[in-house]
C-alpha positions, 0 to 999 in steps of 0.5 A: 803714618805711625808705625810700631817699629823702626823696621816697619816704618823704614820698609813703609818709606822705601816701598812708598818711594819705590812706587812714586818713582816707578810711576814717575819713571814710566811717566817721564819715558811716555811723555819724554820729559827731559830737562836737557831737551827742554833747554835744547829746544828752546835754544835751537828751535825756539820751542818752549813746550818742554821747558814750560813742562819743567817749569810746570813741575817746578810750580806744582812741587813749590806750591805743594811744599809751600802748603804742606809746610805751612800745614806742618805736613812737610819739613824742608827745613830739616831736609837731606840734602840741607837745602836751607843751610845757614852757609850759602855755598854760592860758588859751589852751586854756581861752578857745580851747576855750570859744570853740570849743565855742560856734562849733561848736554855732552852726555845727552841728558841729566841724571834722571834722563839717564835713568830713563834711557837705561830703562828703555835699552840704552846701553851707553847710558849704562856707562854714564850711570857707572861713571857718574856713580864712581865719581859721586861715590868718591866725592863724598867717601874716602878714596881707597888707601886714603882719608881724603875724598875727591871733594876734599882733594879738588875743591874744598880748600879753595871753594868752600871759604867763598861760602857766605854765612847767612846767619840763619836759613838761606831760604827766600822767606828767612832772608826777606823776613827773618822772624816772620819767615814762616808766613813770608814762605807762605806767601812768597811760595804762593806768588812764585807758583802762581807767576810760573803757572801764568807763564806756563798756562798762557801758552795754548800750544803748551795746554794743548800738549797732553804729554807736556802737561802730564809730564810736568804734573807728574814730576812735580807731584812726585816730588811733592809726594816724596816730601810728604812721605818722608816727612810723615813716616813715624815710629811710636815708642811705647817706652817714650811715648813719642813719635820719631820721623824716619828718613833715608839719611840714617842709612847714608853713613854706616855708623848711623845705619840702625835697623833695630832700635838700639839704645845707641841709636836712640842716644844719637837721634835724641842728642839734641831734641830729647822729646822729638828726634827727627831724621831728615825729610827729602824728595828726589835727586839722582846724582848722589844716589847713583853713588849710593847705588854702587856702594849698595852693590859693593856691599853685596846689596846689604839691606843696611845700605838700601836708602831712599836714593838707591830705591828712587834709582831703581824705581825710575828705571824699572818704571821706565822699562815697564813703559818701554815694554808696554809701548813697544819702545824698548830699543838697544842703543850703542854709541854712533861713533867714537866722538859720540863715546867721548862726549858721553864719557866726558859728560858723565865725568862732569855730571859726577863732579858737578852734581855733587858740587852743586848739591843736586841736578835738574831734578834734585836742585832744579825742582826739589831744591827750588820748592824749598825756596833755597837761594843755593838751588835757584843759583844752581838752576840758572847755572845748569840752564846757562851751562847747557845753553852755552854748550849747545851754542858752542857746538852749533857755531862750530858745526856751522863755521867748522874750522873757522870757529875756534872754541873762544870764538864760538863761545863769545858768539854764544854769549852775545846771542844770550846778551851776556856780552856786547854784540860788538865783541862777536867774530862770527856772524849770528846763525 
């Protein structure tokens, strides 16, 4: 997809992103695709239907990205966020994932589910969105009257030194095969996708659930489609004769927001690759884009602040709203109690911090990041599931045992249930 001007190419990218997000929002609402719900069903009821839908989405995205990259139709190696960066920030992936998993459980859903609920009329999700957005924004942007971000103030100095220099990209193909990373990624991606598909499709119950199959298929395909579009929208310069990939990363930093092809922009983009200046391809993630969306509003809805992430947020909400109206499922919802409000408030704070620290959410790392085979994304996915599952275990034990169950006792019992601690350490009988 080659365009004559940057403006045309950017418009095509944003409209395509909006269309993909619109479909994704409608289908997720219709099928009740929910990653927090998937963990809840598996932990509390032993029902793996929605978990299989999540894994199905991962398999579809992973297989698709693997094939597209092998065919030079997607470029996850130059993605934003930089999933395959040489620094494995494992402590941030682990801690951020745990915090995010706890937060999404308290707030009744991940970032994507928050947007879906807003479209369906859930007013409390608007509060969650605003809190996540403010924290996400100031995690990467200076606080008012300061040159410090929340990330630099609270985390950077002690957690970033724990990062491991991988000496190259951190994806499984590069780590295991070095110079033969390209072919290794292809085979690793195919094998892992087939294994995931085998696990998912061996369940007759899953195969018979239209909504679970549709939800997983569409979410995975949406992630794949965004990778393809953001990797292949290009500009043809008459004076240079080369093609330049356009991506939303240009609009994350006002200094890089070039809406006309000024010479300064050309020099910036071509600094490292004079013949092929490439912006960053990307796909769906929702925590940092919530911060971008508030930044877009704060700038008076200036078009220069309109990015891939902002468009994705709006597309999901509107798609969900359209389905809610069509299905007559639009319902205004508010907090059921003070405790419900507190849980959502705390959960939103944790999702804001955890999502940015881990560099993504259940979709951004759990599907988009994992589709690149990045080790950090896999760590984050496991940490999110663990954080969410443990929170549910603690809540359940405290509900059953009431005053007898302290937080520590409930936590230990939950860890024992998950076989992460010896059963002899538990103080509460298994329930």
